[in-house]
Backbone as CSV, one residue per row, in Angstrom:
resi,resn,N_x,N_y,N_z,CA_x,CA_y,CA_z,C_x,C_y,C_z
1,MET,83.015,94.215,120.981,83.364,95.289,120.157,84.675,95.962,119.964
2,ALA,84.875,96.234,119.100,86.540,96.828,118.780,86.654,98.421,119.633
3,THR,87.864,98.284,119.529,88.308,99.384,120.623,89.070,100.656,119.744
4,ALA,88.976,101.652,119.678,89.314,102.691,118.893,90.826,102.721,118.560
5,GLU,91.401,102.029,119.451,92.788,102.063,119.138,93.199,100.831,117.960
6,ALA,92.358,99.693,118.210,92.200,98.580,117.134,92.125,99.332,115.582
7,ASN,91.050,100.314,115.614,90.668,100.991,114.534,91.380,102.040,114.031
8,ARG,92.098,102.268,114.731,92.960,103.432,114.217,93.565,103.406,112.893
9,ILE,93.540,104.299,111.931,94.192,104.380,110.382,95.086,105.639,110.682
10,ARG,96.011,105.753,110.304,97.291,106.578,110.161,97.180,107.201,108.230
11,VAL,97.567,108.004,108.176,97.449,108.355,106.598,98.837,109.186,106.826
12,ASP,99.500,108.563,105.768,100.719,109.552,105.336,100.358,110.330,104.243
13,VAL,100.831,111.639,104.042,100.519,112.495,103.228,101.976,113.195,102.841
14,SER,102.047,113.368,101.384,103.387,114.240,100.726,102.401,115.286,100.185
15,THR,103.334,116.774,100.452,102.478,117.376,99.759,103.873,118.139,98.608
16,ASN,103.291,118.420,97.335,104.067,119.225,96.466,103.791,120.347,95.818
17,TYR,104.516,121.229,95.677,104.075,122.589,95.256,104.220,122.357,93.841
18,VAL,103.221,123.032,93.077,103.087,122.742,91.314,103.396,124.411,90.948
19,GLU,104.791,124.275,90.399,105.354,125.708,90.232,104.562,125.809,89.063
20,ASP,104.329,125.361,87.934,103.935,125.760,86.681,102.603,126.094,86.873
21,GLN,101.819,125.848,87.847,100.237,126.569,87.723,100.172,126.997,88.955
22,SER,101.273,127.694,89.446,101.059,128.887,90.864,101.611,130.107,89.960
23,ASN,101.038,130.871,90.503,101.189,132.309,90.023,101.398,133.341,91.338
24,PRO,102.746,133.265,92.166,102.797,133.797,93.610,102.294,135.692,92.962
25,GLY,102.725,135.939,92.164,102.446,137.445,92.140,100.952,137.831,92.193
26,GLU,100.018,136.946,91.701,98.651,136.892,91.804,98.116,136.365,92.913
27,GLY,99.142,135.829,93.908,98.480,135.087,95.045,97.896,133.588,94.927
28,ARG,98.446,133.070,93.424,97.647,131.751,93.082,98.750,130.626,93.574
29,PHE,98.637,129.793,94.327,99.708,128.693,95.113,98.752,127.753,94.581
30,VAL,99.614,126.548,94.026,98.809,125.445,93.546,99.657,124.429,94.330
31,PHE,98.866,123.101,95.028,99.801,122.331,95.851,98.854,121.203,95.173
32,ALA,99.946,119.762,94.983,99.285,118.490,94.911,99.606,117.921,96.261
33,TYR,98.650,116.636,96.534,98.637,115.709,97.479,98.832,114.636,97.333
34,ASP,99.583,113.768,97.758,99.557,112.274,97.626,99.241,111.540,99.128
35,HIS,98.345,110.571,99.251,98.377,109.613,100.459,98.202,108.236,100.399
36,ASP,98.638,107.835,101.465,98.439,106.287,101.445,97.407,106.056,102.770
37,PRO,96.303,106.041,102.796,95.652,105.602,103.753,95.563,103.998,104.190
38,GLN,96.228,103.467,103.599,96.060,101.782,103.985,96.797,101.095,104.907
39,ARG,97.720,102.122,105.781,98.373,101.711,106.916,98.135,101.897,107.896
40,ARG,97.900,100.833,109.090,97.534,101.009,110.709,98.952,101.370,111.235
41,ASP,98.427,102.066,112.578,99.519,102.169,113.333,100.188,101.035,113.995
42,VAL,99.313,99.777,113.962,99.853,98.770,114.503,100.416,97.808,113.587
43,GLY,100.515,98.333,112.264,101.384,97.347,111.183,100.850,97.047,110.533
44,ARG,99.124,96.658,110.375,98.313,95.883,109.617,97.295,96.373,108.440
45,PRO,97.609,95.884,107.375,96.712,96.647,106.653,95.326,97.126,106.720
46,ALA,94.829,98.420,106.164,93.402,98.292,106.832,92.648,97.642,106.056
47,SER,91.272,97.277,106.241,90.427,96.753,105.503,89.133,97.248,105.143
């Protein structure tokens, strides 16, 4: 049986504010997210 440590996946996320779709005066704030879920803490790609 695999351990939880061996199956742990780290997800790197970057957040970007989308100024041209946001309107702070109306309380509208738009963000875009980019992520890479294919990296493990142990340095091997997830399968």
